[in-house]
Structure formats: structure tokens, C-alpha cells
N, C-alpha and C positions, 0 to 999 in steps of 0.2 A: 454688751461689750463688742467692739469691732474686731474683725479678723486681725488687724495689725496690732491692736492692743494686746490680744491674747498671744500673738506669735512673735512679737517684736524682738524678744531676746535671741531668737534663732533665725530671723528672716534673712539677715545678710549672709549667713552660711548657706542657706538653702537657695536663695535667689540673689546671688551677687551681681554687681555690675560686670558685664563681660565685654572686653575690648573688641572682640570680633563682631559683636552685635552693633556696637557703636560705629565701627568702620563701615559695616554694611549699610546702616541707615544714613551715615554721612555721605556715602557714595551716591545716594539718590537725592540728597538734599543740598548738593554742592552749589546749586544755582539759585538758592532761595535764602531769605532771611526770616522766614516765618514757618515754624513747624508745630505739629500737634501730636501729643502722645495720648492715646485713648486707653485708659487703664494704666496710668503712670506709676502706681505704687508710690514708693518714697521719692520718686523724681530724679533718679540718678541720670537717666539719659537726657532729660531736659536740662539738668544742671550742666552736663558736659557740652550740650549745644550752646548754652548761654556763654560758657567759657570761650567758645569758638566764635562768638560774635553774632549768634543767631537770636532772634526773638522766639522763645520757646514757651508753649502753653501745654499744661498737663491736666487731665481730668481723671478723677477716680471717685467711686461711690463710697469709699471708706474714709470717714472723717479723720480718723487718726493717721491714715496714710498721708492725706493732704496736709495735715498739721505738721507732720515730720518733713514732708517735701518743702513746705514753706520755711521751716526752721533751717533746713540745710542749704536751700538754694533760693534766697529771698529775691534774687534778680529775675527769676522766672515767674511766670503767671500760672498759679495752680488754683483749681476750682473743684469743689466737691459737687460732682454732677453725674447723673446717670447717663450712660452712653447712649441711651435711647433719646436723650435730649441734647445730643452732641452739637446741634445747630446753635446752641446757646454759648458755645465756646469761642465763637468769632467766625471769621471768614478770611479769604485771601491767603490760604496756606499753600506753600509749595511742596510740602511733604507731610503726610499724616501716616502714623503707624499704630498698630495694636498688636502687641506681642504677648507671649505667655498664655496662649489659649483663651484670652479674654472673650473673643468672638463666640466661643462655644456656649456662653451663657445666654445667648439670644435664641429663643425658640424659632422654629422655621418661619412662622408668619411675621416675625419681626426683622428678619434678615434683609429683605428687599427694601423696606423703608429706611433702615439704617444705611445701607449701601448708597441709596439715593441721596441721603443727607451728606455723606462723605463726599460724594461727587460734587455737590453744590458748594461745599466748603473749600474745595481745591481750586487753585488758579489753573488755567489752561496749561497743559504740559506737566502738571504736578503729579506726584507719585503717591500712591496709597499702598502700604505694605502691611500684610496681615500674616500672623503666625498662629497656627493651630496644630493639633495633632493630625497626623495622616490617618483620617478616619477610614479611608478605603482599606487600609491594612488591618483594621480591627473588626470589620463587619462580619467576618466568619466566626468570631468568638462570642461567647456569652460573658466571659470574665477575663480580666487581664490584670496581673500584678507586675508593677514596675520593679526593676532591680532595687533592692534595699540600699540605702545610703547611710553611712555612719558620720555623725558630726559631734562636735564638743557641746555639752550642755551642762551647765552648773558644775563645772570642774570634772565631769566624767563623760564617757561616751554615751551617745543616744542614737537610736536608729530611726530614720525617716522612711515612712511607708506610704505608697500610693497604690490605689486599687480602683479599677473600673469594674462595675458589676451591672447585671441586667442590661447588657449592651443590646440595643436595637438600632434600626435605621433612623429613629427619631429622638431617642433619649438614652441616657445611661446615668448610673449613680457613681459619682467620684468621691472616694473617701481618702483622706490623707491624715496621717498621724505622726507624732513624734513620741517615741517610747524609750524608757530605760528598763533596767531589769525588773523594777518593782511595779511600774505603772505607766499609764499614758500621760505624758506631759501636756499633750495637745491633741485634739482630734476634731475634724470638721468633715461634713458630708454635704455635697451639693448635687443638684441635677444639672447635667450638661446636655447639649443638643448637637449631635454630630451632623455633618453634611459632607457629601463627597466633593472631590476636587471639581468634577464636572458641574455639580450644583453651584458651587461658589463661582466658578468661571461664567456660567450662563447667566447668573444673576447680575454679575458685574458688567458683562457685555451688553445685557439688555438695558442697563442704565447708561451706557455710553463709554464705559471704560475699555481700554485696550489691554489685553493680557500680555504682559511683557516677559515674565519668567516664573518658573516654579523650581523650588529647591527643597531639600530636606532639612537644611540648617543655614545658619548665617555665614558659614564658610563657603557656601555656593555649591555644595555637593548635590548631585541629582537625587530625585525622590527615590525612596526605598520602599520595598514591599513588606518589611519586617514590622510586626506590631510594636508599638511604643516609640516609633520614629515620628519626627515632626514634618510639617509642611509650611513653607514660606511662599506666599504668593505675592507677586508684584504687579500692580496695575497702574496704568497711566491715563490721565484725563486728556482726551484728544484736544 
């Protein structure tokens, strides 16, 4: 069973469409009519771009996610596709993004080939936006628990938990779960592969990207040194 099939009843509460993310992405896509979302989930941002007159393509490895995206936003182009085969999504994009820590699923030896493919898919002057955790702020720790969140589940309150364990410079174990008083409603565990900001930037610059900006979030705040904060990197194809 896919991630979305197991988590569908709670997904929108945990990962809702966020207006500030949309405004940030739109700011870099203002001069283009073709955009690509790598790891699109149920397709909300592609759907919004289509409403604004863009041609939007979204890819995701989860079949149920793609089925839901196609159901909600039939005017967009969605494909069930591994991000490592992103070149099959098309070409001629003016803006490509990957948000929600999707990039951290790529092991170190797969980062450079992926970045090279993104560069090839972009038109000259196009933007590539990636959001991951600020791994630099976590490297002094072995474990990290995110603040617990409470959401509604089956008519009662449930708590959403996220934890990083066995943190090293090359990998960590990410476990997330939804629990009520009696049991775990959902639990998943995956390996992630952190990289420093300097590592991401050097890989992109070696490919021909220009590093335009670094932020902690989509409101444009500067990077923070606190564990659990994010990192948004913006690159432009010369």
C-alpha cells in the first residue's frame, strides 16, 4: 500500500496548501508558462499554477498521490515517475521546484546526476528552487525530535510525531507517526541523506547554476542555526 493510501485521511491537515509557498514559487515563475513540481504529492501547487494560466507538470513516485492529483486537477499533467528519471517529464521549463525535503531521499552519489538533469530541463534564465532541512544545524546531534503537533483524527485529537535518529553526515533515520491515546494510527520510517549548504551549492555551481539566494523558509527569512529549521535554495540557469 502506498504512503498516500495509508495517510490520506490526515494528509491535508499535516501537509496543507500554503499560500506563502505559492507566492514564493510564483515570484520566480512570473515570466514563464511551463513549470515542473518534483515530488508533487496530491498536486496542489500545480493546480494553482494551472488556474493562473501556466502549463504545470508534476511528478511523484506514489501512484495514489498521482491518482489524487489527476482527479483534483485534470488540467495539469501528472506522471508517476521516480525523480531520478526526471528527464522523462519533458523540457523547456522556466521554473522547477522540489519542496518538503524530497531531495533528501537522494544518496550522495545520486545528487550530481539529478542536478545535471534539472539544469538540462530548464530554459536559459530559468529557476530551480529546492527546500530541505537545514542539515548544518543538525550535524552536532545524534537524535532530534520535532515539536509534537495535534490534529483531528476520526473525531478526536491525535498527535503527529517526527524524529531523526542515528544522524551522521551521510544518513539518518526519519520516523514519523500519528498516534491517539490507544495506539499508532500510522507510522513510517525511511532513510534520508543530508548534505550541507556548501555541498548543495558547490554541486549546482559545478553544473552551471548561479546561486541566487538562501532562506530558512518561504517567507524569505534568513537561514537559522537552530535544529529543525528549513533551508530554501534558489538557483538560476545562466
